[in-house]
C-alpha angles and dihedrals in degrees: 000000000000130000124208119232118247111266116257111237111223116208119239104236097202095049092044092052093045096049098042092046093048093048091047090053091051091049091052090046091058088046095053101034093094091056091087100024097050096107091047093045093046090051093049092049095039090237115172119226092252091059099043091096088072092058089060099030098054095086098044088045091057090043096051094045096053108025093092095049090042090055092051092046091050093051094045104036105026133299095221090050093052092041093052094044092047094048093048092047090049090055094049096045092047090054089048089053089060089065097049115127101181137046093250094048090052092045092051090049089051092050089051090049089053092049090051091046089053091064091046098047098040093050096043096073091043089055090048094050089052093047095044106040097165122083092237093049092045091051091053094045097048090046092055092043091051090050090055089054086061090042092055090049089052097047099042097072091040093053092044092048095045097052119080096243138017090236091058090051091056091049092052093048092047092053091050091054093050090052092051091049089056091049092047094054090055103041110027123091120230120243136167141173118270096249134086117239147157131213116281093227097165092049092048091049094050093046094046093049091047090054093048090051092050095049092045089053092050091047095048091043089077088077094047131329095211097056116120095242091056093048092047092050092050090049090049090052091053093047093048092050088053090050090049091051091050092049092049091051093053105039121092094222107033124188087236130018101234089201087073088071087074090062114091091213092056092044090051091049092049094044091050091049093048096049093043086062096042099045108023109026093035093058101038094046093066102025093083090057090049090053092052092048097044104031098030094235119163122239091256094047089051092049092053091048092051091047085075088064101035096037092052088047089056093049094047093046090051092053099036093087086077087072090067112121092016103058120033112234092241092054088048089054092049090050090049091054091046092053091048090052091050091048094050092049091048090057093056112124096014095112093044089053091048089231121135090182090067088063094061101084091047093048089051093051092043092049093055090047093049091049092053090049095048092049096049100038099071092045095053089044095060094037094053093066136041113282091246089061097046094125091050091049090050091047092049095052094044090048089059089045094055095039084057090045093054092048092042095052092047091047093047092050092045093049097042096046103038101057120101095230097072134253096302092054091044090052090055090054091048090051091050091049090049091051091049092051091050091052090051089052093051091050093048092051089052092050092050090051091052092049090056094050 
């Protein structure tokens, strides 16, 4: 008596790329929607200026806290399973956010959206690596996926600004995520890494609490950096990072293999992710609100203005794969940071002069730089780890990206709102700080390249 082997299910590359890219775009749309509705949302929730960082930082906080564990779960227990669950949870938590009536309810909904997005984003690249096993196919797929990151950033403010109310925008985005979850469960092919594992709950808890302590310290620092609560929170963050490191060294299935930190490729990937959050996302997450408060622009006017930056970022990211073989990804990242620095410096003085037209050259330069970053980041993420750990590599890099984002947003708000010269003067300082951080990132990427040579 003979038994037939179970049929091997082959993934459909086109469907996999379309679904993961569309879901990624929706996740980034929910992330960036408050960029242009922050004044309206803060007014509806009676949020004071000192607490507005939480309205933006909720999603990146959830992302950064759970991306690593989500990547490990996707590799170990099924990438389609985690992708579908994350996309469905994103839809439900986004809809819940539309019904929030207080700052803390909205913040908790945003944190839950970030946690759900972690499962979606970390598993997406793992699904793509499985569906596109060749280097050429992987290059094309990660390029398109990176472009949809920029596309989601571009569309989020437009959708939020076009709809009559920020609550309606959240309802529409939530419904879109639920629909994509249903499509994913029907059309995606399951894949996982060839190793058994279990969730690193203790590591995830230590890392998440460390991040919350750090962001709370940066947010409270606006009212005085030398106050005891700020110092205690920073100390708690350091202690919890040490606990996280100890846990990761001792567990059999860590969220992140700390040995990877000795690899220049992984260090470059992580550094690029961290400084993208600190310099780029940190500045552009709060700059729309600054424009509305200093130049009197409406939410829709601000969304159209920022489409120049985010739309150009999408177009550049979509075409940047043509640089493969001619420009190394790490050089592309360094160039992206240099262009962002130039763009931020070009915008200095625009708000003080009450001139939105003076922002245009800087938005153009920054858009090109952001597009180069978004195209190269997913490629270096999956190439910096073994193919079987692609979701973990993606989760690690994006964790650094959203840790940087949380810190960058809190720092931008603290700098721009705590200076004595008003919001316009504070915005100039925030732009200068962002440019300096981008220059540091470009230099570090060059140093890491030299170390490998």
